[in-house]
C-alpha positions in Angstrom: 134.5 65.1 78.9 138.1 66.5 79.4 139.4 66.9 82.5 138.7 70.8 82.1 135.4 70.0 81.6 135.2 67.6 84.7 137.1 70.4 86.9 134.3 73.2 85.4 131.5 70.5 86.4 132.8 69.9 89.9 133.5 73.3 90.9 129.7 74.1 89.4 128.4 71.6 92.2 130.6 73.2 95.1 129.6 76.7 94.0 125.9 75.2 94.5 126.6 73.0 97.6 130.0 74.6 99.4 132.0 72.0 100.8 134.0 73.4 103.8 137.5 72.1 103.7 137.5 70.9 100.4 141.1 71.9 99.5 141.9 74.4 102.3 144.7 74.1 104.8 143.6 73.9 108.3 144.0 77.6 108.9 141.8 81.0 109.1 142.0 83.7 106.5 144.1 86.5 106.6 142.8 89.2 109.3 142.6 92.5 108.7 141.7 95.4 110.6 138.0 96.3 109.6 137.9 93.4 107.3 134.5 91.2 107.9 134.5 88.0 106.0 130.9 86.3 106.3 130.1 82.6 106.7 129.1 81.9 103.1 132.4 83.3 101.8 134.6 81.4 104.3 132.8 78.0 103.3 134.0 79.0 99.6 137.7 79.5 100.7 139.0 76.9 98.2 142.6 77.4 98.6 145.6 75.9 99.8 147.1 79.0 101.0 147.3 82.4 100.5 148.2 84.7 97.7 147.3 88.1 99.3 150.7 89.4 100.5 150.5 92.9 102.0 154.2 94.0 100.6 153.0 93.6 96.8 150.0 95.3 97.2 151.0 98.7 98.3 149.9 102.0 96.1 146.3 100.5 95.0 147.4 97.7 92.4 145.5 96.5 89.7 145.0 93.0 90.4 143.9 90.1 87.8 142.2 87.2 90.2 142.2 83.9 88.0 139.5 81.5 89.5 137.0 83.9 91.8 136.0 81.4 93.9 133.8 82.5 96.6 135.2 86.0 96.1 137.3 86.3 99.5 140.5 87.0 98.0 138.9 89.4 95.5 137.5 91.1 98.4 141.1 90.8 100.7 142.9 92.2 97.4 139.9 95.3 97.1 140.8 96.1 100.9 144.0 97.3 99.7 143.3 98.9 96.1 139.8 100.5 97.2 138.9 101.9 93.7 136.5 100.6 91.0 137.5 97.7 89.0 140.6 97.5 90.7 140.4 94.0 91.1 139.3 91.9 88.2 138.0 88.4 88.8 138.1 85.8 86.0 136.4 82.6 86.2 134.9 80.5 83.3 132.4 78.3 85.6 128.8 80.6 85.8 127.8 79.2 89.1 131.1 80.1 90.5 130.7 83.8 89.2 127.1 84.3 90.5 128.0 82.9 94.0 131.1 85.2 94.1 128.7 88.3 93.2 126.5 87.1 95.7 128.8 86.8 98.5 130.3 90.7 97.5 127.1 92.1 98.0 126.9 90.6 101.5 130.4 91.5 102.1 129.4 95.2 101.3 126.8 95.4 103.5 129.3 93.8 106.3 132.1 96.2 105.4 131.6 100.0 105.3 134.8 100.5 103.2 133.9 98.1 100.4 131.8 98.8 97.4 131.0 96.3 95.2 132.5 98.2 92.2 135.8 97.5 93.3 135.3 94.0 92.0 134.8 93.5 88.4 133.8 89.5 87.8 134.4 89.0 84.2 133.9 85.8 82.0 137.0 84.4 80.8 139.7 81.5 81.5 143.6 81.5 82.5 144.2 80.7 78.8 143.0 83.7 77.2 142.8 86.4 80.0 140.2 89.3 79.1 142.8 92.2 79.5 145.2 93.8 77.1 149.1 93.2 77.1 150.8 94.9 79.9 148.0 95.9 81.9 147.7 95.0 85.7 150.1 95.3 88.5 149.3 91.7 90.1 148.2 88.2 88.6 147.1 86.0 91.3 145.4 82.6 91.5 145.2 80.2 94.2 144.8 76.5 94.0 143.9 76.8 90.4 147.2 75.9 88.1 148.1 72.7 89.7 145.1 71.7 88.0 146.5 72.0 84.7 148.2 69.5 82.5 151.9 70.8 81.6 150.9 72.1 78.1 148.2 73.9 79.7 150.3 75.3 82.5 152.5 76.7 80.2 149.8 78.5 78.4 148.4 79.9 81.7 151.9 81.1 83.1 152.4 82.6 79.6 149.1 84.5 79.5 150.0 85.7 83.2 153.6 87.2 81.9 151.6 88.5 78.8 149.0 90.5 80.9 151.6 92.1 84.0 153.5 95.0 83.4 157.2 95.1 83.6 158.3 94.7 87.3 154.8 92.9 88.1 154.3 90.4 90.3 152.5 86.9 89.7 151.2 85.7 93.1 150.5 81.7 93.0 149.6 79.2 95.6 149.5 75.7 94.4 149.8 72.1 95.9 153.3 70.5 94.9 154.3 66.9 95.6 157.5 65.6 97.3 158.0 62.9 94.4 156.6 62.5 91.2 152.6 61.6 91.3 152.0 58.2 89.8 150.2 58.4 86.5 146.8 56.2 87.7 146.1 59.4 90.2 147.0 61.7 87.1 144.5 60.5 85.2 141.6 60.6 87.8 140.2 63.9 86.5 138.0 64.2 89.5 140.9 63.9 92.2 142.6 66.5 89.7 139.7 68.7 90.0 140.1 68.6 93.6 143.7 69.3 93.9 145.1 66.1 94.4 146.6 64.3 91.5 147.8 67.2 89.5 150.7 68.8 91.6 154.2 68.9 90.0 157.6 68.5 92.1 159.1 71.6 93.7 161.6 71.8 91.1 159.1 71.4 88.1 156.9 74.0 89.4 159.9 76.8 89.5 161.3 75.3 86.2 158.1 76.6 84.6 158.4 79.8 86.1 161.8 80.1 85.0 160.9 78.9 81.4 158.2 81.4 80.7 160.7 84.4 81.5 160.3 85.5 85.4 163.7 86.3 86.7 163.0 86.4 90.0 161.0 83.9 92.2 160.4 84.5 95.9 158.7 81.8 98.5 156.5 82.9 101.2 155.5 80.0 102.5 156.1 75.8 102.2 154.1 73.8 104.4 152.4 70.4 104.7 149.0 70.3 102.5 147.7 66.4 102.1 149.0 63.0 103.1 147.9 60.4 100.2 147.6 57.3 102.3 148.3 53.8 100.6 144.9 52.2 100.8 142.8 55.0 99.5 144.7 55.9 96.5 146.6 52.6 95.8 150.4 53.6 96.5 153.3 51.7 97.8 154.1 54.1 100.2 152.4 57.3 101.6 152.7 60.7 99.2 152.9 64.2 101.0 151.5 66.7 99.4 152.5 70.5 100.0 151.1 73.9 100.1 153.5 76.5 98.4 152.9 80.3 98.2 155.1 82.1 95.7 155.8 85.7 94.2 157.2 85.8 90.6 158.3 89.0 89.5 158.5 89.9 85.7 161.8 91.2 85.5 164.9 90.1 83.2 166.7 86.9 83.9 170.0 87.6 85.0 172.7 85.9 82.7 173.6 83.4 85.3 170.4 82.5 85.8 166.7 83.5 87.8 167.1 84.5 91.1 165.2 82.2 93.5 164.8 83.2 97.3 163.9 80.0 99.8 165.0 81.7 102.8 168.6 81.2 102.8 171.3 83.4 104.1 174.8 83.8 104.0 177.2 84.6 107.2 180.8 85.8 106.9 183.1 84.7 109.7 186.4 85.5 107.8 189.4 87.9 109.2 187.7 91.5 107.5 184.8 93.1 109.0 183.4 93.4 105.4 183.5 90.9 102.7 182.7 91.9 99.0 182.5 89.5 96.0 182.7 92.2 93.5 179.4 90.6 92.3 177.0 92.8 94.2 177.2 91.0 97.1 178.2 92.5 100.7 178.4 90.7 104.0 178.9 92.3 107.5 181.0 89.7 109.3 178.7 87.8 111.4 175.7 89.2 110.2 173.0 86.8 108.4 172.3 88.2 105.1 169.5 86.9 102.5 170.6 85.5 99.5 168.7 83.7 96.6 169.8 79.9 96.2 172.2 81.0 93.4 174.3 83.0 95.4 174.2 80.9 98.1 175.6 78.0 96.1 178.5 80.2 94.7 179.1 81.7 98.1 179.4 78.4 99.9 181.5 76.7 97.3 184.3 79.7 96.9 185.0 80.2 100.6 183.6 76.9 102.5 185.6 77.9 105.9 184.4 81.7 105.7 181.1 81.6 104.8 178.2 79.9 106.2 175.3 79.0 104.3 172.0 78.5 106.2 168.9 76.0 105.2 166.1 76.9 103.5 163.1 78.5 106.0 161.0 78.5 102.7 159.8 81.7 104.1 161.0 85.1 102.2 159.8 88.8 102.3 162.7 90.7 100.8 166.1 92.3 102.3 169.5 90.8 102.4 172.4 91.1 99.6 170.5 90.2 96.6 
């Protein structure tokens, strides 16, 4: 049995018998006016964060959701689109597709605005998405891509990039590791399926996105996810996993490298009221301006006495100078 077959078997089991808190952070799902979520759907919230970011869902986008789970985020995406087949949910596990379909029928009974036709559930997987090139505005996945081995992750990201329209967004939530995960854990297929042993470091994770061609990456949240203790996982020291929510844009990579936003700001304190670096960044004296990490490094090294660079907040929702 390959690791992908082991993961499919595992999620067939949890589709039949939900495991509350399997890989979720200890938080409630996004609450929206008029949105009711059934207990059955909540119990199958197998994700480590959220991919539903309202700022990315204006103008009724077409959303391709990879790994339908219990249907919770498909329902949340439908809340913003509200038209037939605006949300396409793809999953290779029959039991999971069936469970999501049942949950969405219940959702239609509990939400007057929702029609099951808003979500189209299709058989398929992340390596061969069943939609044409450049056909969707948003691709989303929650706690799935971290399961993949590096070569398979590359395929999945290339597929997401293929189906996105120019300017489209890849919304992801995955565990990341604060240091490299030891090989004996990586080889445990069940731990990998449980999102506990396949995580990359932040640097590796974002590099995969850049290598795929995404020119802008924005971190929406980064928070503790799980602690792997020494005794249970045969480690010399505990290993912290974090949950990373990100949005990656299908835009060209600038000549000087991709823009990655982690919540840094630049604050000018020189003698002028306005500072212009002649590269598109204009700072008002004393006013924090959000900048990508690349620009932060350039400004900080160029004018260390006049430009203060603040630390990453690991939360960015737009604005600033970049």
